[in-house]
Structure formats: structure tokens, C-alpha cells
C-alpha positions, 0 to 999 in steps of 0.5 A, spaced: 500 500 500 502 506 498 505 511 504 501 518 503 503 524 507 498 528 511 498 535 510 501 536 517 506 532 516 508 535 509 508 542 512 512 540 518 517 536 513 517 542 508 518 547 514 524 543 517 527 543 510 527 550 509 529 552 516 535 547 515 537 550 508 536 558 511 541 556 517 546 551 514 547 554 507 547 562 509 552 565 505 555 559 503 555 556 496 552 550 494 551 546 488 545 542 490 540 543 496 542 540 503 536 536 503 537 532 496 539 525 497 545 522 494 544 520 487 541 514 485 540 512 492 536 506 492 534 500 496 534 494 491 532 489 496 525 493 497 520 488 495 515 490 490 509 492 495 504 486 495 498 490 492 502 490 485 504 483 485 500 482 479 505 486 475 512 484 474 518 490 474 523 485 471 519 482 465 514 485 460 508 485 464 501 487 462 498 488 469 491 489 467 485 490 468 485 497 465 482 501 471 487 497 476 493 501 479 498 496 476 495 496 469 502 497 465 505 499 471 501 505 472 502 506 480 508 501 481 513 505 485 520 505 484 525 502 488 526 508 493 521 508 499 516 513 499 516 520 503 523 521 501 526 528 497 526 527 490 532 524 486 536 529 483 535 531 476 539 529 470 540 532 463 545 529 459 550 533 456 548 539 460 551 542 467 547 545 473 547 552 475 550 553 481 547 557 487 549 560 493 544 562 499 544 569 501 540 571 507 535 566 505 535 567 498 538 562 493 542 566 488 543 564 481 548 568 476 546 567 469 550 570 463 547 571 456 553 569 452 555 567 445 556 559 444 560 555 440 557 548 441 559 542 438 553 539 435 557 533 432 564 531 433 568 537 429 562 540 427 562 547 432 556 551 431 555 559 433 549 559 437 547 563 443 545 561 450 547 562 457 554 561 461 557 558 455 552 553 454 546 551 449 541 549 452 543 553 458 545 550 464 539 547 468 536 551 474 534 546 480 530 548 486 524 546 490 517 548 491 517 554 497 524 557 495 525 564 494 530 565 488 534 571 485 537 571 478 543 576 477 542 576 469 548 579 466 548 581 458 554 579 455 551 579 448 552 584 442 544 586 443 539 587 448 535 581 451 531 579 457 529 573 460 522 570 461 521 564 466 516 560 462 510 557 466 511 560 473 506 564 476 510 570 479 510 578 480 509 581 473 515 585 473 519 579 473 516 576 467 521 578 462 517 581 456 521 587 453 516 593 453 510 590 457 513 588 463 520 591 463 526 595 459 531 591 455 537 589 458 542 593 454 549 589 452 554 590 458 548 591 463 545 587 469 538 586 471 536 582 477 529 578 478 527 575 485 521 571 487 518 565 490 516 558 487 510 556 489 509 551 484 512 544 482 514 541 475 518 542 469 519 549 467 524 553 463 527 559 462 528 563 455 530 570 452 523 573 450 526 576 443 524 571 437 530 571 433 534 570 440 530 564 441 531 561 434 539 562 436 537 557 442 537 561 448 533 556 453 534 552 459 531 547 464 528 550 470 526 544 474 522 545 481 521 539 485 516 538 491 519 537 498 517 530 498 517 526 492 510 525 488 508 518 489 509 513 486 517 515 487 521 515 481 529 512 481 531 516 475 529 523 473 532 525 466 530 531 462 531 532 454 531 539 450 529 539 443 531 544 438 532 545 431 536 550 427 537 552 419 545 552 418 546 552 411 553 548 408 557 554 407 556 557 414 556 555 421 551 560 424 544 559 424 539 563 419 534 565 424 529 568 419 529 561 415 523 557 415 526 550 414 531 547 419 536 542 418 540 541 424 536 537 430 539 537 437 537 534 444 541 537 449 545 541 444 548 535 441 545 531 434 545 523 434 549 519 435 553 524 439 547 525 444 549 521 450 544 515 452 540 515 458 542 509 462 538 506 468 537 499 472 533 494 470 526 495 474 527 502 476 521 507 475 524 512 470 521 519 469 523 523 462 521 530 462 521 532 454 521 540 452 521 542 445 524 549 444 524 548 436 522 555 433 517 552 429 516 544 429 513 539 433 516 532 435 512 526 435 517 522 440 517 515 440 520 510 445 521 503 443 520 497 448 516 500 453 509 503 454 509 509 458 504 514 462 504 521 461 504 524 468 505 531 467 505 537 463 508 544 463 503 546 468 505 541 473 503 534 475 497 531 472 492 527 477 493 520 476 486 519 474 488 523 467 494 519 466 495 517 459 498 510 456 502 511 450 509 509 447 509 516 442 507 523 444 507 529 440 511 534 444 509 541 441 513 548 441 514 551 448 511 545 451 514 540 456 511 533 458 513 528 463 512 521 462 514 515 467 514 507 466 518 501 469 524 499 466 522 492 465 525 490 459 533 490 458 536 492 452 539 499 448 532 502 446 532 507 440 528 514 443 527 518 437 522 523 433 518 520 428 518 525 423 523 523 417 527 529 416 528 529 424 531 522 424 537 525 420 541 531 419 542 534 412 548 529 411 553 534 408 559 537 411 559 544 413 562 546 406 563 539 404 563 535 398 557 538 395 560 545 395 567 545 396 572 539 397 574 538 404 575 545 406 573 548 413 568 554 413 573 558 417 578 558 412 574 562 407 571 566 412 578 568 415 580 570 408 575 571 403 579 573 397 583 566 397 577 562 398 577 555 395 574 554 389 567 551 388 568 543 386 565 543 379 562 536 379 560 536 386 555 531 386 558 524 388 555 517 386 550 516 391 546 523 389 545 519 382 540 515 385 533 517 382 529 520 388 535 521 392 538 515 396 535 512 402 541 512 406 544 518 402 552 519 402 552 519 410 558 523 413 565 520 413 567 519 420 575 519 422 577 514 428 578 521 432 570 522 431 568 515 432 572 515 439 568 521 441 562 518 439 563 511 442 569 512 447 564 515 452 562 511 458 555 511 457 556 507 450 560 501 453 558 495 450 553 497 445 553 494 438 559 496 434 555 499 429 550 502 433 551 509 431 548 508 424 541 508 427 542 514 431 541 520 427 538 527 428 533 528 433 535 521 436 538 518 443 538 511 446 535 509 453 539 503 456 536 499 461 541 494 464 541 489 469 544 491 475 551 487 474 551 490 467 550 497 469 555 496 474 560 494 469 558 499 464 558 505 469 562 504 475 568 499 473 574 500 469 575 493 466 575 493 458 568 492 455 568 489 448 563 493 443 557 489 443 559 485 449 553 488 454 548 487 448 550 480 447 549 478 454 542 481 455 540 478 448 543 471 451 539 472 458 533 473 454 534 467 449 536 462 455 530 464 459 525 463 453 528 456 452 527 454 459 520 457 459 519 453 452 522 446 455 
């Protein structure tokens, strides 16, 4: 049976946490709230409550009937106990914004800056963001916090910051002209307000062309006590699109078409996989900050429940089971599921032009042969000549080749993609199926999770994938016998 907190218990716990933060954190710098638990703290020996025994967290399980709490794992808890603070939020490839406590206020410092972001290994794009990052660093706070943002404008033009979805004093809403004056280049502006909401929010410039240059970031507000059922993992992904023609490395913010697609500032297969343990309850927060395009996001191997929107938590009676969810521009969606199915599962936008990038080098074979864009941007009179016959054999296929000509990847590039810890033991050619707006969810049995994420032993390409496939095969064979 689920453990619920009474209103009195909740208020007492929240007050204690606030008091502890105010006293212990005064004038002290910190990366995380004092009440935050150790990452991935879990009690793997905790049995699934008997009320959910009809649902298996370790095997594909239906768990009907549809109106039951265990249907498709709907209210099956994570391995963490109820009544604890939420697990820390994780947004792969992004940092968290540090803060310091000043007289009971969490003070953050945000700098609006030009950014050179590496979408793919060696493909550095000139975009805009915050604190040198695109998307900006994640802001993580708790319901009940008072927060202050000291915003420095280091851009060559004025800007503002809008706190998307927050119910705050109007003078801090960040709309130029309507609620505040623009922040001139080189100037600073301070926003300060209380957080009474909880959910998946975000911050962004409220200048349209700056939004098209990528200026956005997560703003996660946790409840003091995690929602029931508690999750073991809390991941976040920001989707963005840009139009960057092959003869430049700078987006065209006026374009109507978009050819580069990123998740947390990287394109597949350079996106870092989400890695969790078999049997954990996982939350994934999606946020679409594409200028004009919506994304039908599909997860393989699992069915999930939509549990939240940019407005916060949805009552369980209104949760919707899906394996594909359309995430519209400026919309956030949370979904949760039990990771019952071990393996490496593709997680992607289902729009075909988003399942790839434009497949040419910046100043590549269709324009100028093997020349970096910086060479002719730095010396226009001496720019390399355009290749006369720039169409290579793959482009001669009528109707355009299905596999196109691909992108050449050197050993150095491949090491950047396959040399990361999160990809250890995936199949040797895994990167061929992960392009554009794609990433991977890895569900690993605990022993294999520890080998991948914690050990230093050598793991051969495909070794972890094959181990999972063998275990499934042996189980199926035993069942058949």
C-alpha cells in the first residue's frame, strides 16, 4: 500500500527543510540543496509492495485490468521508499547552475553569452545561450524557495529573460516593453521571487530571433517530498532545431526550414544515452524549444504514462498510456514507466527529416572539397574554389538515396562518439541508427550497469548487448522446455 503524507506532516517536513537550508547554507555556496539525497540512492532489496504483485518490474508485464493501479505499471513505485526528497535531476550533456544562499535567498548568476557548441564531433556551431552553454545550464530548486537571478548581458544586443510557466510578480516576467526595459549589452538586471509551484519549467530570452539562436534552459522545481509513486531516475531532454546552411556555421534565424536537430545541444549519435537499472521507475521530462516544429517522440520497448505537463503534475486519474507523444513548441511533458525490459532502446522523433541531419559537411563535398568554413571566412579573397562536379555517386540515385552519402567519420570522431562511458558495450555499429533528433535509453541489469558505469575493466563493443540478448534467449528456452 502506498505511504501518503498528511498535510501536517508535509508542512512540518517542508518547514524543517527550509529552516535547515536558511541556517546551514547562509552565505555559503552550494551546488545542490542540503536536503537532496545522494544520487541514485536506492534500496534494491525493497520488495515490490504486495498490492502490485500482479505486475512484474523485471519482465514485460501487462498488469491489467485497465482501471487497476498496476495496469502497465501505472502506480508501481520505484525502488526508493516513499516520503523521501526527490532524486536529483539529470540532463545529459548539460551542467547545473550553481547557487549560493544569501540571507535566505538562493542566488543564481546567469550570463547571456555567445556559444560555440559542438553539435557533432568537429562540427562547432555559433549559437547563443547562457554561461557558455546551449541549452543553458539547468536551474534546480524546490517548491517554497525564494530565488534571485543576477542576469548579466554579455551579448552584442539587448535581451531579457522570461521564466516560462511560473506564476510570479509581473515585473519579473521578462517581456521587453510590457513588463520591463531591455537589458542593454554590458548591463545587469536582477529578478527575485518565490516558487510556489512544482514541475518542469524553463527559462528563455523573450526576443524571437534570440530564441531561434537557442537561448533556453531547464528550470526544474521539485516538491519537498517526492510525488508518489517515487521515481529512481529523473532525466530531462531539450529539443531544438536550427537552419545552418553548408557554407556557414551560424544559424539563419529568419529561415523557415531547419536542418540541424539537437537534444541537449548535441545531434545523434553524439547525444549521450540515458542509462538506468533494470526495474527502476524512470521519469523523462521532454521540452521542445524548436522555433517552429513539433516532435512526435517515440520510445521503443516500453509503454509509458504521461504524468505531467508544463503546468505541473497531472492527477493520476488523467494519466495517459502511450509509447509516442507529440511534444509541441514551448511545451514540456513528463512521462514515467518501469524499466522492465533490458536492452539499448532507440528514443527518437518520428518525423523523417528529424531522424537525420542534412548529411553534408559544413562546406563539404557538395560545395567545396574538404575545406573548413573558417578558412574562407578568415580570408575571403583566397577562398577555395567551388568543386565543379560536386555531386558524388550516391546523389545519382533517382529520388535521392535512402541512406544518402552519410558523413565520413575519422577514428578521432568515432572515439568521441563511442569512447564515452555511457556507450560501453553497445553494438559496434550502433551509431548508424542514431541520427538527428535521436538518443538511446539503456536499461541494464544491475551487474551490467555496474560494469558499464562504475568499473574500469575493458568492455568489448557489443559485449553488454550480447549478454542481455543471451539472458533473454536462455530464459525463453527454459520457459519453452
